[in-house]
DOGUMI-776367 format. One record per residue (C-alpha): x, y, z. Coordinates in steps of 0.001 Angstrom, whole numbers, plus 500000, padded with zeros to 6 digits. Layout:
REM residues N
XYZ
...
This chain:
REM residues 308
503327489661474570
502538486671476758
500310488888478991
498310490017475881
497068486544475245
496215485655478788
492609484269478772
491847485350475125
490849481955473948
489128480971477106
486823484028477057
485398483210473583
482245481115473367
482520477597471942
482492477572468083
480527474483467705
477124473451469310
474876475543471345
476016478402473640
477868477439476717
475834477234479826
476098480387482005
477902478525484826
480510477163482439
480993480607480817
481363482235484316
483970479517485291
485999480103482142
485974483867482786
487074483414486367
490019481186485217
491027483713482605
490945486439485097
493073484627487509
495590483771484849
495631487533483874
496067488545487593
498979486011488020
500566487469484792
500131490989486219
501842490009489523
504634488478487606
505296491636485550
505082493857488695
507196491827491120
509996490874488510
510388494355487062
513852495460488136
512815498937489092
510082497589491452
512532495137493068
514903498052493595
511983499943495344
511466496973497693
515107496672498372
515268500355499303
512184499978501479
513901496854503139
517202498856503767
515577501758505558
514441499858508764
517953498282508979
519637501636508712
517327503334511132
517855500522513731
521751500610513209
521672504443513475
519669504466516669
521750501860518265
525024503686517394
523540507078518589
522349505605521893
523761502191522768
521318501744525525
518304502236523300
516400504574521059
515547507135523732
517480509930522378
515610509927519025
512630511971517942
509698510666515886
506901512373513877
504610513718516614
503949512679520192
503294509020519276
506504508813517310
508559510082520218
506835507392522360
507915504685519859
511534505898520162
511374505968523975
509934502485524074
512582501135521672
515087501270524577
513295498450526317
512066496295523363
513175495927519806
509565495267518761
509134498875518735
511515499219515839
508712498119513595
506496501126514811
509390503468514417
510171502392510800
506586502431509805
505977506050511335
509039507255509486
508512505548506151
504899506498505865
505910510102505462
507167509483502042
509173506309501329
506164503800501359
503965506215499255
506820506405496745
506990502549496645
503203502214496074
502780505399494037
505372504289491400
503591501043490723
500033502389490871
500855505576488877
502402503434486153
499602500845486082
497456502460483281
499446505366482117
502508503210481673
500585500723479451
499135503646477407
502613505320477093
504092502118475882
501275501496473565
500398498071475127
497047499297476512
495266498759473088
496503495183472864
495440494311476438
491912495785475610
491883493633472388
491432490663474749
487580490060474797
487479490674478571
486478494285478968
487961497383480651
486308496666484011
488108493440484406
491460495033483282
491039497840485837
490030495293488676
493098493267487928
495373496319488011
493990497496491314
494180493975492806
497885493896491720
498401497360493509
496821496046496681
499030492947496647
502075495247495970
500894497517498829
500647494690501373
504019493216500248
505885496411500675
504307497006504143
505071493659505401
508710493904504001
509153497003506116
507624495426509252
509476492143509098
512811493708508209
512369496236511010
511391493360513465
514390491155513055
517153493781513540
515077495382516294
515128492087518175
518764491606517550
519955495203518407
517538496010521338
516347492711522489
512796491324522962
510559490424525800
507074491406527241
505955494466525433
504843497643527243
502158499368525183
501802503136524931
499009502952527631
501397501437529985
499898497929530059
502562495188529591
501618492159527479
503518489050526530
505853488906523521
503190486944521508
500532489482522221
503066492264521248
503666490532517940
499985490316517436
499845494039517760
502526494405515119
500386492349512826
497346494556513454
499402497664512971
500879496381509679
497436495472508256
496289499048509209
499163500451507301
498350498109504394
494854499476504314
496250503042504100
498675502141501232
495793500425499390
493686503520499641
496639505616498436
497101503129495555
493459503851494432
494217507542494285
497290507000492121
495334504494489838
492733507071489326
495258509679488320
496925507171486046
493780506830483899
493994510639483048
497336510626481302
499624508559479062
502762509709481039
503571507523484033
505989510052485533
503270512650485657
500819510318487330
503527509224489763
504437512922490547
500837513984490851
500086511158493374
503180511980495538
502394515822495313
498945514932496885
500734513185499748
503114516059500303
500291518743500154
498142516751502449
500985516457505050
501770520229504643
498110521166505139
497908519115508265
500646521238509862
498936524459509162
496711525242512182
494259527398510007
493336524202508005
492505522068511151
488787521772510293
489665519927506940
492323517585508418
489915514642508976
489240514595505303
492757514582504079
494196511396502633
497135511192504924
495431512401508188
494757509002509617
498007507128508425
499886507552511678
497018506786514001
497848503160514199
499043504078517664
495352503425518755
496091499744518334
499024500061520917
496744500926523827
494467498971526085
491536499406525535
492110500014521932
491056503481520762
488313502107518507
486946505503517669
490074506676516042
490631503292514512
487415503000512811
487720506572511671
490841505808510059
489581502629508397
486474504359507268
488653507056505628
490644504435503805
487623502649502514
485900505920501289
489075506956499439
489527503580497905
485961503324496735
485757506926495507
488918506921493492
488451503327492060
485029504588490925
486685507647489401
489236505400487743
486387503079486328
484352506165485143
487357507532483307
488728504259481951
485485502959480620
484561506047478762
487905507477477520
489371506738474179
492403504894475239
492909502667472227
493885505409469599
């Protein structure tokens, strides 16, 4: 029940004297919102189920690296990734363990990372409604908009954390198993290890943006049901359906508008010069999906009867 009282007292106007100045009221509201946000982060990151999801996400890169090393002691050249760029990551892994990060991200983006994000995002509102705690959260005089904003901010932080866990865990065994040094990009240009690690950072941030957009989709679905499992399943069905449609040639004209279409296009960051056209198309797609589905979530959540 500690979350339910977060900021409740601070958001009430003073009982004595004149009304608080607008600046003071705004400052109080900000402090209450930050406390509520910190509480949501604690609940999300200390939930055993979510910790297990992070552990699974962390184990996958390690297993992939060990498996590739065992299959081909001289590198990952015998592997096969998703698409042409995925195959390129495997072939480059033979010369530099930094590429294990790109291999892990390209493989885990197919389903594992969406599951890690979808479970938390799909449970965000539907789970509260199902457990009957949503009505108590809304009893705090803060408004539904603030509650939804805190929920989505928590989803974004979770998405960033999960993505960086995969990147870092992949990078460390990659360097140990396959070595490290100057990085040869997909365009054939060789850059220093420091520049290569900078490319890892940009790629990781790109995937973070993709997962934050997917989190918005799952959040919107979560506002339409009181069953968290249904919201989680529906969001993952969207991912699977989008990936299936991408592989059907007859649907090629709609591919650019699918939520998963640009997820694996982070290879544009591994070329010199950077393929900015593809990069910006991907980032624009993520931004549109995030804004669109957060708006849908807000419209639904602020108008639906969720306190009965």
